[in-house]
C-alpha positions in Angstrom: -22.4 8.4 -17.8 -19.4 8.2 -15.4 -16.2 9.9 -16.6 -13.1 8.0 -17.5 -11.2 7.3 -14.3 -7.5 7.8 -13.6 -5.9 4.5 -12.4 -4.1 4.5 -9.1 -0.7 4.1 -10.7 0.3 5.9 -13.9 2.1 2.8 -15.2 -1.3 1.0 -15.2 -2.8 3.5 -17.7 -3.5 1.8 -21.0 -5.2 4.7 -22.7 -4.4 8.5 -22.4 -6.7 10.4 -20.1 -7.8 13.8 -21.6 -8.0 15.4 -18.2 -4.8 14.2 -16.5 -3.0 17.5 -16.7 -6.1 19.4 -15.4 -6.4 16.8 -12.7 -2.9 17.5 -11.6 -3.3 21.2 -11.8 -6.3 21.0 -9.5 -4.4 18.8 -7.0 -1.5 21.2 -6.9 -3.9 24.2 -6.5 -5.6 22.6 -3.5 -2.5 21.5 -1.8 -0.3 24.6 -2.2 -2.7 27.6 -2.7 -6.1 26.8 -1.1 -5.1 24.5 1.8 -3.8 27.3 4.0 -7.3 28.6 4.2 -8.6 25.3 5.7 -7.5 26.2 9.2 -9.3 29.6 9.2 -11.9 29.6 11.9 -15.2 28.0 10.8 -13.8 26.4 7.6 -14.5 22.6 7.4 -13.1 21.6 4.1 -11.7 22.6 0.7 -12.0 20.8 -2.7 -12.9 21.0 -6.3 -16.6 21.1 -7.4 -19.2 22.7 -9.7 -20.0 26.2 -8.7 -23.4 26.8 -7.2 -25.4 30.0 -7.8 -28.3 30.1 -5.3 -29.9 26.6 -5.5 -28.7 26.1 -9.1 -25.7 23.9 -9.9 -23.6 25.2 -12.8 -21.0 23.3 -14.9 -18.3 25.7 -13.9 -15.5 24.0 -12.0 -14.5 26.0 -8.9 -12.4 25.8 -5.7 -15.0 25.1 -3.0 -14.6 26.0 0.6 -17.1 24.7 3.1 -17.9 26.4 6.4 -19.9 25.6 9.5 -22.1 28.7 8.8 -22.1 30.7 5.6 -21.7 34.4 6.2 -22.5 37.4 4.0 -19.5 39.7 3.0 -20.9 42.2 5.5 -20.8 39.6 8.3 -17.3 38.5 7.3 -16.0 42.1 7.6 -17.5 42.4 11.1 -15.8 39.2 12.3 -12.2 38.0 12.7 -12.8 35.6 9.7 -10.6 36.1 6.7 -12.6 36.4 3.4 -11.7 34.0 0.7 -10.2 35.3 -2.6 -12.6 35.6 -5.6 -10.4 33.3 -7.6 -7.1 31.3 -7.8 -4.7 31.4 -10.7 -3.9 28.4 -12.9 -0.9 28.0 -15.3 -1.1 30.1 -18.4 -3.0 32.9 -16.7 -6.2 31.0 -16.4 -8.4 31.6 -13.4 -10.6 29.3 -11.3 -13.4 31.0 -9.2 -14.1 30.4 -5.6 -17.3 29.0 -4.2 -18.4 28.8 -0.5 -20.8 26.2 0.8 -22.2 25.3 4.2 -21.2 21.9 5.5 -20.4 20.0 8.7 -19.0 16.5 9.1 -19.6 13.6 11.5 -17.8 10.2 11.6 -20.2 7.3 10.9 -19.2 4.4 13.1 -22.1 3.0 15.1 -21.9 4.3 18.6 -22.1 1.5 21.2 -24.9 3.3 23.0 -27.0 4.0 19.9 -30.2 2.3 19.1 -29.5 0.0 16.2 -32.2 0.9 13.7 -32.0 -0.3 10.1 -33.9 0.4 6.9 -35.8 -2.3 5.0 -32.7 -4.2 3.8 -33.2 -7.8 2.9 -29.7 -8.5 4.0 -29.8 -6.6 7.3 -29.9 -9.7 9.5 -27.0 -11.3 7.6 -24.9 -8.2 7.8 -25.2 -8.1 11.6 -24.5 -11.8 12.0 -21.4 -13.9 12.6 -20.4 -14.9 9.1 -18.3 -17.9 8.0 -17.2 -17.3 5.3 -16.9 -13.6 6.0 -17.9 -11.2 3.3 -17.4 -7.4 2.8 -20.5 -5.3 3.6 -20.9 -6.9 7.0 -20.6 -5.6 10.6 -17.1 -5.4 12.2 -15.7 -3.6 15.2 -12.9 -3.4 17.8 -13.1 -4.2 21.4 -15.5 -2.1 23.5 -17.0 -0.2 20.6 -20.0 -0.3 18.3 -19.6 -1.3 14.7 -18.5 -0.3 11.2 -18.4 -2.1 7.9 -15.9 -4.5 6.2 -14.8 -2.7 3.0 -12.9 -5.6 1.3 -10.6 -8.5 1.6 -7.1 -7.2 0.8 -3.7 -8.9 0.4 -0.4 -8.2 1.9 3.1 -9.9 1.7 3.0 -13.5 0.6 -0.7 -12.9 -0.4 -1.8 -12.9 3.3 -5.5 -12.0 3.4 -6.7 -9.2 5.7 -10.0 -7.4 6.3 -10.0 -3.7 5.4 -12.1 -1.0 7.2 -11.5 2.5 8.8 -9.0 3.4 11.5 -11.8 4.6 13.6 -13.6 1.2 13.2 -10.7 -1.2 13.7 -8.2 0.8 15.7 -8.9 4.0 17.6 -6.8 6.3 19.7 -5.8 3.8 22.4 -5.3 0.8 20.1 -2.3 -1.5 19.9 -1.2 -4.0 17.3 -2.6 -7.4 18.2 -5.8 -6.0 19.7 -8.8 -8.3 19.0 -11.3 -7.4 16.2 -14.8 -8.7 16.2 -17.3 -9.8 13.4 -19.9 -8.8 13.9 -19.2 -5.7 16.0 -20.2 -6.0 19.7 -23.3 -3.9 19.3 -24.6 -6.6 16.9 -23.5 -9.6 19.1 -22.3 -9.2 22.6 -20.8 -12.7 22.8 -17.3 -11.6 22.0 -15.9 -15.0 22.8 -17.3 -16.4 19.5 -17.0 -13.3 17.5 -13.3 -12.7 17.4 -12.3 -12.7 13.8 -8.6 -11.6 14.0 -6.2 -9.0 15.3 -5.3 -5.4 14.4 -2.4 -5.6 12.0 -1.8 -2.2 10.6 -3.5 1.3 10.9 -3.1 4.7 9.3 -4.7 8.1 9.9 -3.5 11.1 8.0 -4.2 13.3 4.9 -3.8 10.1 3.0 -6.9 8.6 4.7 -8.5 6.7 7.6 -7.9 3.0 7.3 -6.8 -0.2 9.0 -6.5 -3.9 8.5 -7.0 -6.9 10.7 -6.0 -10.6 10.3 -8.5 -13.4 9.5 -8.4 -16.3 12.0 -10.4 -19.4 12.2 -12.8 -18.5 9.4 -13.1 -18.7 5.7 -13.7 -15.6 3.5 -15.5 -14.7 0.4 -14.3 -11.4 -1.3 -17.6 -10.8 -3.1 -19.4 -7.8 -1.5 -22.8 -8.5 0.1 -25.6 -7.0 -1.9 -23.4 -6.2 -4.9 -22.0 -9.6 -5.7 -18.8 -8.2 -7.2 -15.1 -8.7 -6.2 -13.1 -5.4 -6.4 -10.2 -5.9 -8.8 -8.6 -2.4 -9.0 -8.7 1.0 -7.5 -8.9 4.3 -9.3 -8.9 8.0 -8.6 -12.4 9.5 -8.1 -13.4 12.3 -10.5 -16.4 14.6 -10.7 -19.6 13.0 -12.0 -18.5 9.4 -11.3 -21.5 7.3 -10.4 -20.7 5.2 -7.3 -22.4 2.6 -5.2 -21.6 1.1 -1.7 -22.9 -1.7 0.5 -22.9 -0.8 4.2 -23.8 -2.4 7.5 -26.6 0.0 8.2 -28.1 1.5 5.0 -27.3 -1.4 2.8 -26.8 -0.7 -0.9 -27.0 3.0 -1.8 -26.1 5.0 -4.9 -24.3 8.3 -5.3 -22.6 10.7 -7.6 -19.2 12.3 -6.9 -19.8 16.1 -6.5 -16.4 17.2 -5.1 -12.9 15.9 -5.7 -9.5 16.7 -4.2 -11.3 17.3 -0.9 -9.4 17.9 2.3 -11.7 18.0 5.3 -11.0 18.7 9.0 -12.7 16.0 11.0 -13.1 15.6 14.8 -11.5 12.4 16.2 -11.3 11.5 19.9 -7.7 12.7 20.0 -8.3 15.9 18.1 -9.0 17.3 14.7 -7.3 15.7 11.7 -7.2 16.7 8.0 -8.4 13.8 5.8 -8.1 13.8 2.0 -10.8 12.3 -0.2 -14.0 13.2 -2.1 -17.7 13.9 -1.6 -20.6 11.8 -2.8 -24.2 13.0 -3.1 -27.2 10.7 -3.4 -28.0 9.7 -7.0 -31.4 11.2 -7.6 -32.3 8.3 -9.9 -32.7 6.1 -6.8 -35.2 6.6 -4.0 -33.9 7.8 -0.6 -34.0 5.2 2.2 -34.6 5.9 5.8 -30.9 6.3 6.6 -30.0 8.3 3.4 -26.8 7.2 1.6 -24.9 6.7 4.8 -25.5 6.4 8.5 -23.9 5.2 11.7 -22.4 1.8 11.1 -21.5 2.4 7.4 -18.0 3.6 8.2 -15.5 1.5 6.2 -17.9 0.7 3.3 -16.2 0.5 -0.1 -17.5 2.9 -2.8 -17.4 1.2 -6.1 -17.9 2.6 -9.6 -21.5 2.1 -10.5 -22.3 1.1 -14.1 -26.0 1.7 -13.7 -28.8 -0.3 -12.1 -29.2 -2.6 -10.5 -25.6 -3.5 -9.5 -22.2 -2.2 -10.3 -21.3 -4.4 -13.3 -17.7 -3.2 -13.0 -15.0 -4.1 -10.4 -13.3 -0.7 -9.8 -13.3 0.8 -6.3 -12.5 4.4 -5.5 -12.9 5.1 -1.8 -13.7 4.2 1.8 -16.7 5.7 3.5 -15.5 7.9 6.4 -18.2 10.3 7.5 -21.5 12.0 6.7 -21.9 15.6 5.8 -24.6 17.8 7.3 -26.0 20.0 4.6 -28.5 22.9 5.2 -30.8 21.3 2.6 -31.8 18.0 4.1 -32.6 16.6 0.7 -29.0 16.7 -0.3 -27.6 13.6 1.3 -23.8 13.7 1.3 -21.0 11.4 2.3 -17.2 11.8 2.5 -14.8 9.0 1.5 -11.1 8.8 1.6 -9.2 7.8 -1.5 -8.8 4.1 -1.7 -5.6 4.0 -3.7 -3.9 6.2 -1.0 -4.9 4.1 2.0 -4.0 0.9 0.2 -0.5 2.3 -0.4 -0.1 3.4 3.3 -1.3 0.0 4.6 0.9 -1.9 2.1 -1.9 -4.1 0.7 -3.7 -4.6 -2.6 -7.2 -5.6 -3.7 -5.9 -8.7 -5.5 -3.3 -11.3 -4.6 0.0 -11.2 -6.5 0.4 -13.8 -9.2 
């Protein structure tokens, strides 16, 4: 069962959340005590997750650092790397132990030079086609690039509708407001003259997340997500053990479980490294693994929804935007990184539902 989720805004909470205070403690711990270690050489992220002993996952919550290559204490002492503390202190004298995992990250837009391979997804052709009405879960991209995924239809001032995806899908380092956006992305249809769907309206890239919105011009839209047939109505904060599902341009519908929260990861963007906040998803073992795992190139921007068990969500709560894949030494552990949806919606000044 997925845990109770914390709404994006405290004034939306209708019932008390038993773990609110602990949630806040963990957030403060990451931001003010653990975050300084993030920029130590070789460290790729920090977050909260269940401590691992060998290949066994415990139920002990720990501060988890990830590194490009895990070293023994002997190797640490022989290098310039700074060893992590054994634990951090929580209020009241409580302690939370430290865990170190091996992890590397890579952004998941579809490279324009990549070979567009897709798993057996019955909606694969539709996702890569020009749609009218447009639906989330389909291909989208900026000029001269490959493709990502439309996360959702969102609404700004005066209930103006926009399409939401990642900054690195709709914008990029040399983008300007007003730049054309294409649906599908140019790798899926090279005739850009008929694929323009709108213009870049707003973008944001920071600790708060990786997101952007574009206008919708000359086409209708349907906010129901392809393959899930659900319209997101609210956002919430992701917590450990939440079951989630996404519908992406490349791997289609895939299911996961949140294994790390309060994550801050250092990701490589064209203009340099950036720290992005969010959470990690691992493939839900109850579902078979597809050819592309739970995420692949072209899935950037997919909306991670709370999953109320098979076959489809059954709930309308969204928690994050797919940003990148994580390379884990155990290839069976398919892992994705998403930024927090509530944070990026706030930065882009949009909401999942129109104002009444």
